[in-house]
C-alpha positions in Angstrom: -80.1 12.9 85.9 -82.6 11.1 83.9 -81.6 9.1 80.5 -84.2 7.8 78.3 -82.2 6.8 75.3 -78.9 5.7 73.9 -78.5 9.1 72.5 -78.6 10.6 75.9 -75.7 8.4 77.1 -73.7 9.1 74.1 -74.2 13.0 74.6 -72.8 12.8 78.0 -69.4 11.5 76.6 -69.1 14.4 74.3 -69.0 16.9 77.2 -65.7 18.2 78.2 -65.8 17.0 81.9 -66.5 13.4 80.7 -63.5 13.6 78.2 -61.2 14.8 80.8 -62.5 12.2 83.2 -61.8 9.4 80.7 -58.3 10.8 79.6 -57.4 10.9 83.3 -58.8 7.5 84.1 -57.0 6.0 81.1 -53.7 7.4 82.1 -54.1 6.1 85.6 -55.0 2.7 84.4 -51.9 2.3 82.3 -49.6 3.8 84.8 -50.8 1.8 87.8 -51.2 -1.4 85.6 -47.5 -1.0 84.4 -46.0 -0.2 87.9 -48.3 -2.8 89.7 -46.4 -5.8 88.0 -43.3 -5.1 89.9 -45.1 -4.3 93.0 -46.9 -7.8 93.0 -43.9 -9.7 92.0 -41.9 -8.3 94.8 -44.5 -9.0 97.2 -44.8 -5.3 98.1 -48.5 -5.0 97.9 -48.8 -3.9 101.7 -46.2 -1.2 100.8 -48.2 0.0 98.0 -51.2 0.3 100.5 -49.0 2.0 103.1 -47.7 4.6 100.5 -51.0 5.4 99.2 -52.3 6.3 102.7 -48.9 7.9 103.9 -49.0 10.6 101.4 -51.6 12.7 103.5 -49.0 14.5 105.7 -47.3 15.7 102.4 -50.7 16.9 101.1 -51.2 18.9 104.3 -47.7 20.4 104.4 -48.1 21.3 100.8 -51.3 22.9 101.3 -50.2 25.0 104.4 -47.1 26.3 102.2 -48.6 26.8 98.8 -52.4 26.5 99.0 -54.4 24.3 97.0 -52.0 23.6 94.2 -51.8 20.1 92.1 -48.1 20.6 91.7 -47.6 21.5 95.3 -49.7 18.3 96.4 -47.5 16.3 93.9 -44.2 17.5 95.5 -45.5 17.3 99.1 -47.1 13.9 98.7 -44.0 12.5 96.8 -41.6 13.5 99.5 -43.9 12.0 102.2 -44.0 8.7 100.2 -40.4 8.6 99.9 -39.8 9.3 103.7 -42.3 6.6 104.5 -40.3 4.3 102.2 -37.2 5.2 104.1 -38.5 4.8 107.3 -40.1 1.4 106.6 -36.7 0.3 105.4 -34.9 1.5 108.2 -37.0 -0.4 110.7 -36.9 -3.6 108.6 -33.1 -3.5 108.5 -32.3 -2.2 112.1 -35.0 -3.3 114.4 -36.2 -6.7 115.4 -39.6 -6.2 113.9 -41.4 -8.3 111.1 -41.3 -6.7 107.8 -45.2 -6.5 107.6 -45.4 -4.9 111.0 -42.9 -2.2 110.1 -45.1 -1.3 107.1 -48.2 -1.2 109.2 -46.5 0.9 112.2 -45.2 3.7 109.7 -48.3 3.9 107.4 -50.9 4.0 110.1 -48.9 6.8 111.9 -48.4 8.8 108.6 -52.1 8.3 107.6 -53.1 9.3 111.3 -51.1 12.4 111.0 -52.5 13.6 107.8 -56.2 13.0 109.0 -55.5 14.9 112.3 -53.9 17.8 110.4 -56.5 18.0 107.8 -59.3 18.1 110.5 -57.4 20.7 112.5 -56.9 23.2 109.6 -60.5 22.7 108.5 -61.6 23.3 112.2 -59.2 26.2 113.3 -58.1 27.7 110.0 -61.5 28.0 108.5 -60.3 26.2 105.4 -62.1 23.4 104.0 -59.8 20.6 102.6 -62.0 17.7 101.5 -60.6 14.7 103.0 -63.1 12.5 100.9 -61.6 14.1 97.7 -58.2 12.4 98.5 -59.4 9.1 99.9 -61.9 8.1 97.2 -61.1 10.5 94.3 -63.1 12.8 92.1 -62.7 11.9 88.7 -65.6 13.9 87.6 -63.9 17.0 88.7 -60.3 16.6 87.2 -58.8 19.7 85.7 -56.5 20.1 82.8 -53.5 20.5 85.3 -54.5 17.1 86.8 -54.6 15.5 83.4 -51.0 16.9 82.4 -49.7 15.8 85.8 -51.1 12.3 85.1 -49.8 12.2 81.6 -46.2 13.3 82.7 -46.0 10.6 85.5 -47.5 7.9 83.0 -44.9 8.8 80.4 -42.2 8.9 83.0 -43.2 5.5 84.5 -43.3 3.9 80.9 -39.9 5.4 79.9 -38.3 4.3 83.1 -39.7 0.8 82.8 -38.2 0.6 79.2 -34.8 2.0 80.1 -34.4 0.2 83.4 -36.2 -3.1 82.5 -33.1 -5.2 82.8 -32.3 -3.6 86.2 -36.1 -4.1 87.3 -36.1 -7.7 86.1 -32.9 -9.0 87.5 -33.6 -7.3 91.0 -37.1 -8.7 91.2 -36.3 -12.4 90.4 -32.6 -12.8 91.3 -31.4 -10.2 93.6 -28.3 -12.1 94.6 -27.3 -12.5 90.9 -27.9 -8.6 90.4 -25.3 -7.9 93.1 -22.7 -10.0 91.4 -23.5 -7.9 88.2 -22.9 -4.8 90.1 -26.7 -3.8 90.4 -27.9 -2.6 93.8 -31.1 -4.1 94.7 -31.5 -1.5 97.4 -31.0 1.4 94.9 -33.6 -0.3 92.5 -35.9 -0.8 95.4 -35.7 3.0 96.6 -36.1 4.1 92.8 -39.2 1.9 92.5 -40.7 3.4 95.7 -40.1 6.9 94.2 -42.0 5.8 91.1 -44.7 4.3 93.2 -45.0 7.7 95.1 -45.3 9.5 91.9 -48.1 7.2 90.5 -50.1 7.2 93.8 -50.0 11.2 93.9 -50.9 11.5 90.2 -53.8 9.0 90.9 -55.3 11.0 93.8 -57.8 13.0 91.8 -59.0 10.1 89.9 -59.3 7.1 92.1 -58.2 8.4 95.6 -55.5 7.0 97.9 -57.7 3.9 99.0 -58.9 2.6 95.8 -55.6 3.4 93.8 -54.3 0.1 95.8 -56.8 -2.0 93.9 -55.9 -0.5 90.6 -52.1 -1.1 91.4 -52.7 -4.9 92.4 -55.7 -6.2 90.7 -54.6 -5.8 87.0 -51.0 -7.1 87.6 -52.5 -10.3 89.5 -54.9 -10.7 86.6 -52.2 -10.3 84.1 -50.0 -12.9 85.9 -52.7 -15.4 85.3 -52.4 -15.3 81.6 -48.6 -15.1 81.0 -45.3 -16.1 82.8 -43.1 -13.7 80.6 -42.6 -10.3 82.3 -42.8 -8.1 79.2 -46.2 -9.7 78.3 -47.4 -9.4 82.0 -46.7 -5.6 81.9 -48.6 -5.1 78.5 -51.5 -7.1 79.7 -51.6 -5.3 83.0 -51.5 -2.0 81.4 -54.3 -3.2 79.0 -56.5 -4.4 81.9 -55.9 -1.2 83.9 -57.1 0.8 80.9 -60.1 -1.4 80.3 -60.9 -1.4 84.0 -60.9 2.4 84.4 -62.8 3.2 81.2 -65.5 0.6 81.6 -65.7 1.3 85.3 -66.4 5.0 84.4 -69.0 4.0 81.7 -70.8 1.9 84.1 -70.8 4.6 86.7 -72.5 6.9 84.3 -75.2 4.4 83.4 -76.0 3.3 86.8 -75.4 6.8 88.3 -72.8 5.7 90.9 -69.3 6.8 92.1 -66.7 6.1 89.5 -63.8 5.1 91.5 -65.5 2.0 93.3 -67.0 1.1 89.8 -63.4 0.9 88.4 -62.3 -1.2 91.2 -65.3 -3.6 90.8 -64.6 -3.9 87.1 -60.9 -4.7 87.8 -61.9 -7.3 90.2 -64.5 -8.9 87.9 -61.7 -9.3 85.2 -59.5 -10.8 87.9 -62.2 -13.5 88.5 -62.8 -14.0 84.8 -59.1 -14.7 84.5 -59.3 -17.1 87.6 -61.9 -19.1 85.8 -60.8 -19.0 82.1 -57.0 -18.3 82.1 -55.7 -20.9 79.4 -52.8 -22.2 81.7 -53.9 -21.5 85.3 -57.7 -21.0 85.3 -59.9 -23.2 87.5 -61.7 -24.6 84.2 -58.4 -25.4 82.5 -57.3 -27.2 85.8 -60.5 -29.1 86.0 -60.3 -30.2 82.4 -56.5 -31.2 83.0 -57.6 -33.2 86.2 -60.2 -35.0 84.1 -57.7 -35.7 81.3 -55.3 -37.0 83.8 -57.6 -39.2 85.6 -58.8 -40.8 82.2 -55.0 -41.4 81.4 -54.4 -43.2 84.8 -57.5 -45.4 84.4 -56.3 -46.3 80.8 -52.9 -47.3 82.2 -54.5 -49.1 85.0 -56.4 -51.2 82.4 -53.2 -52.1 80.7 -51.5 -53.0 83.9 -54.4 -55.4 84.6 -54.6 -57.1 81.2 -50.8 -57.6 80.9 -51.1 -59.9 84.1 -53.0 -62.4 81.9 -51.1 -64.4 79.2 -50.9 -62.2 76.0 -53.1 -64.2 73.8 -55.6 -64.9 76.4 -56.3 -61.5 77.6 -58.7 -60.4 80.4 -62.4 -60.0 80.7 -64.2 -56.9 81.3 -65.9 -58.0 84.3 -62.7 -59.0 86.0 -60.9 -55.6 85.1 -64.0 -53.8 86.6 -64.0 -55.9 89.7 -60.1 -55.3 90.1 -60.2 -51.5 89.6 -63.6 -50.9 91.2 -65.0 -49.4 88.2 -68.3 -50.1 86.6 -68.4 -52.5 83.7 -70.0 -49.8 81.3 -67.0 -47.4 82.2 -64.4 -50.2 81.5 -66.4 -51.0 78.0 -66.1 -47.2 77.4 -62.4 -46.9 78.0 -61.8 -50.1 76.1 -63.6 -48.6 73.0 -61.3 -45.6 73.3 -58.1 -47.6 73.7 -58.9 -49.9 70.8 -59.2 -46.8 68.6 -55.7 -45.9 69.9 -54.5 -49.4 68.7 -53.5 -50.1 72.4 -56.0 -53.2 72.7 -58.3 -55.5 70.6 -61.5 -56.6 71.9 -63.0 -60.0 71.4 -66.5 -60.2 73.0 -66.0 -59.3 76.6 -62.3 -60.1 76.6 -59.4 -57.3 76.1 -56.3 -58.4 74.5 -53.2 -56.1 74.4 -51.8 -55.1 70.9 -47.9 -54.9 70.4 -48.2 -51.2 71.2 -50.3 -51.9 74.3 -47.8 -54.5 75.5 -44.9 -52.1 75.1 -46.9 -49.4 77.0 -47.9 -51.9 79.7 -44.4 -53.2 80.2 -43.1 -49.7 80.8 -45.7 -49.3 83.6 -44.7 -52.5 85.1 -41.0 -51.8 84.9 -41.7 -48.4 86.7 -43.8 -50.1 89.3 -41.3 -52.9 90.1 -38.2 -50.7 90.0 -39.7 -48.2 92.3 -40.6 -51.1 94.8 -37.0 -52.4 94.6 -35.6 -48.8 95.1 -37.9 -48.4 98.2 -36.7 -51.6 99.7 -33.1 -51.2 99.0 -32.5 -47.5 99.2 -35.4 -46.5 101.6 -35.3 -49.6 103.9 -39.0 -50.3 103.7 -40.3 -54.1 103.8 -42.0 -55.6 100.8 -45.5 -55.2 102.6 -45.2 -51.5 102.6 -44.4 -50.6 99.0 -47.0 -51.8 96.7 -49.8 -49.0 97.1 -47.2 -46.1 96.6 -45.7 -47.8 93.7 -49.3 -48.1 92.2 -49.7 -44.4 92.3 -46.2 -43.3 91.2 -46.0 -45.6 88.2 -48.1 -43.2 86.3 -45.9 -40.1 86.9 -42.3 -41.5 87.0 -40.5 -40.2 83.6 -38.6 -42.7 81.7 -35.3 -40.8 82.3 -35.9 -41.1 86.0 -36.7 -44.8 85.8 -33.4 -45.4 83.7 -31.6 -43.4 86.5 -33.0 -45.6 89.2 -32.3 -48.8 87.3 -28.6 -47.8 86.9 -28.3 -46.8 90.6 -29.7 -50.2 91.6 -27.5 -52.1 89.4 -30.1 -53.2 86.9 -31.9 -55.6 89.0 -33.6 -58.6 87.4 -36.4 -59.2 89.9 -38.4 -57.0 92.4 -38.8 -57.6 96.0 -41.6 -59.9 95.4 -39.3 -61.9 93.0 -41.3 -60.9 89.9 -39.2 -60.2 86.8 -38.4 -56.5 86.0 -39.1 -55.9 82.2 -36.0 -54.6 80.4 
């Protein structure tokens, strides 16, 4: 299909098949984004993958009983998903087999049964049941019945999340406490498996059983990069699922490619955007945080150097640069910044501590010498083994911890090198 203008693209999205596709995609994105939060947080991503593949035998049986029916497929696949979850749990609880191995054993067996069965009826029964349709989805061919099913499951998922949020929350993070509260983690687990089975079946026509795993996991993983509060994680994940499916569908139309993989790639792209730009966990944030931390340590190292000299004499920039293995220009740059912060004063090439600088430097010296004393007295190290580690840790020991160490040591006056410990 050739498109020559923006209007050509706009006209596509006014056609009924495109409207149905976007509605179905939106519902699937919100549904899987909401449910995926609990799947990821419970480390059940592999089970989500297993259930998405294990529904094929249920689809096969439903087809043999009622023919090509959306409701029939839904019931059959849901039962297959529930049977798979029960079988996995039984093996995990009763057989000495690793948990992930139990998942792999059951879902590959169920998937194989489904593939063999569909191949058999296509060959012997003269009936064509398109396996690719269930594996990769066919969002362009969704029917009104598919949309109503997706809407019902999405609504049910959201309502259950709201009504049972407390149970889902406590069994996800504190299953032991949940038991003391009279909440059965096992019951909640199976309920979540049932919801997951419903969601997977409702997503068959849109993204298929293979790509549903991505839409279940990736939006939730992305949301966890942006928030640590579960309620916000759920909202963000649902929003990312909605954006991924719609933007993926639009890009699939523009580039004339398959919609479901396009949706998955958009979700993946959003994840890597989060990896880079997350305000608290992103790589750029961490790089900036590390840069700020390194600058803080250098400033404190300069204070520790200058306080070694008599307060009114100070220390030359050249000597500081030599002691800290820094360039003279770098020391001067830090000195200028520290001067603006009223930590030091500069006189030609000599740095002299201010009252605030002396106070901060003495805290560092106290932390250094108390930690050296602790290493000798409590850890049994000798005085030749302790300096380098104390040099590093002095920047990270909180004042509260230093006070505790001081108290435990009995408020020593001198360190193992007989240097006075500032009070």
